[in-house]
C-alpha positions as a Markdown table, in Angstrom:
| # | Residue | x | y | z |
|---|---|---|---|---|
| 1 | Unk | 0.0 | 0.0 | 0.0 |
| 2 | Unk | 1.4 | 3.4 | -0.9 |
| 3 | Unk | 1.4 | 6.4 | 1.5 |
| 4 | Unk | -1.3 | 8.0 | -0.6 |
| 5 | Unk | -3.5 | 4.9 | -0.4 |
| 6 | Unk | -2.9 | 4.6 | 3.4 |
| 7 | Unk | -3.8 | 8.3 | 3.9 |
| 8 | Unk | -6.9 | 7.8 | 1.8 |
| 9 | Unk | -8.0 | 4.7 | 3.6 |
| 10 | Unk | -7.1 | 5.4 | 7.2 |
| 11 | Unk | -6.9 | 9.2 | 7.6 |
| 12 | Unk | -9.1 | 10.9 | 5.0 |
| 13 | Unk | -11.9 | 8.2 | 4.9 |
| 14 | Unk | -15.3 | 9.8 | 5.1 |
| 15 | Unk | -13.8 | 13.3 | 4.8 |
| 16 | Unk | -14.0 | 15.8 | 1.9 |
| 17 | Unk | -10.5 | 16.5 | 0.6 |
| 18 | Unk | -9.4 | 19.5 | -1.4 |
| 19 | Unk | -6.1 | 18.9 | -3.2 |
| 20 | Unk | -3.9 | 21.7 | -4.6 |
| 21 | Unk | -1.6 | 20.6 | -7.4 |
| 22 | Unk | 0.8 | 22.4 | -9.7 |
| 23 | Unk | 4.4 | 23.4 | -10.2 |
| 24 | Unk | 4.7 | 26.5 | -7.9 |
| 25 | Unk | 2.8 | 28.0 | -5.0 |
| 26 | Unk | 1.1 | 24.8 | -3.6 |
| 27 | Unk | 2.1 | 25.4 | 0.0 |
| 28 | Unk | 1.1 | 29.0 | -0.1 |
| 29 | Unk | -2.2 | 28.4 | -1.8 |
| 30 | Unk | -3.0 | 25.5 | 0.6 |
| 31 | Unk | -2.2 | 27.8 | 3.6 |
| 32 | Unk | -4.3 | 30.5 | 2.2 |
| 33 | Unk | -7.3 | 28.2 | 1.7 |
| 34 | Unk | -6.8 | 26.8 | 5.2 |
| 35 | Unk | -6.9 | 30.2 | 6.8 |
| 36 | Unk | -9.9 | 31.3 | 4.7 |
| 37 | Unk | -11.9 | 28.2 | 5.7 |
| 38 | Unk | -10.7 | 28.6 | 9.3 |
| 39 | Unk | -11.8 | 32.2 | 9.3 |
| 40 | Unk | -15.3 | 31.1 | 8.1 |
| 41 | Unk | -15.7 | 29.2 | 11.3 |
| 42 | Unk | -14.9 | 25.8 | 9.8 |
| 43 | Unk | -12.2 | 23.4 | 11.3 |
| 44 | Unk | -10.2 | 22.4 | 8.2 |
| 45 | Unk | -7.2 | 20.0 | 8.2 |
| 46 | Unk | -3.9 | 20.9 | 6.7 |
| 47 | Unk | -1.2 | 18.8 | 5.1 |
| 48 | Unk | 1.6 | 20.6 | 3.2 |
| 49 | Unk | 5.2 | 20.1 | 2.3 |
| 50 | Unk | 6.3 | 23.2 | 4.2 |
| 51 | Unk | 5.5 | 24.8 | 7.5 |
| 52 | Unk | 2.5 | 27.2 | 7.7 |
| 53 | Unk | 3.8 | 30.6 | 8.9 |
| 54 | Unk | 0.8 | 31.2 | 11.2 |
| 55 | Unk | 0.2 | 27.8 | 12.8 |
| 56 | Unk | 3.9 | 26.7 | 12.6 |
| 57 | Unk | 2.7 | 23.3 | 11.5 |
| 58 | Unk | 2.9 | 21.2 | 8.4 |
| 59 | Unk | -0.2 | 19.1 | 9.3 |
| 60 | Unk | -3.3 | 19.4 | 11.3 |
| 61 | Unk | -6.2 | 17.1 | 11.4 |
| 62 | Unk | -9.3 | 19.2 | 11.7 |
| 63 | Unk | -12.9 | 18.1 | 12.0 |
| 64 | Unk | -13.5 | 18.8 | 8.3 |
């Protein structure tokens, strides 16, 4: 089982997942989306290749 398959099966099962793909700006875009959703009163998760400047985390498991 690959890491992506394991995440899908055991971590993200029954969750809505938003994926940001591309060549440049993925971590920045993902961080921006996280903070927008968080500011709207939601409890999003976060999984990025870098460290978010506000939370100082690379991953958080929100409620959705």
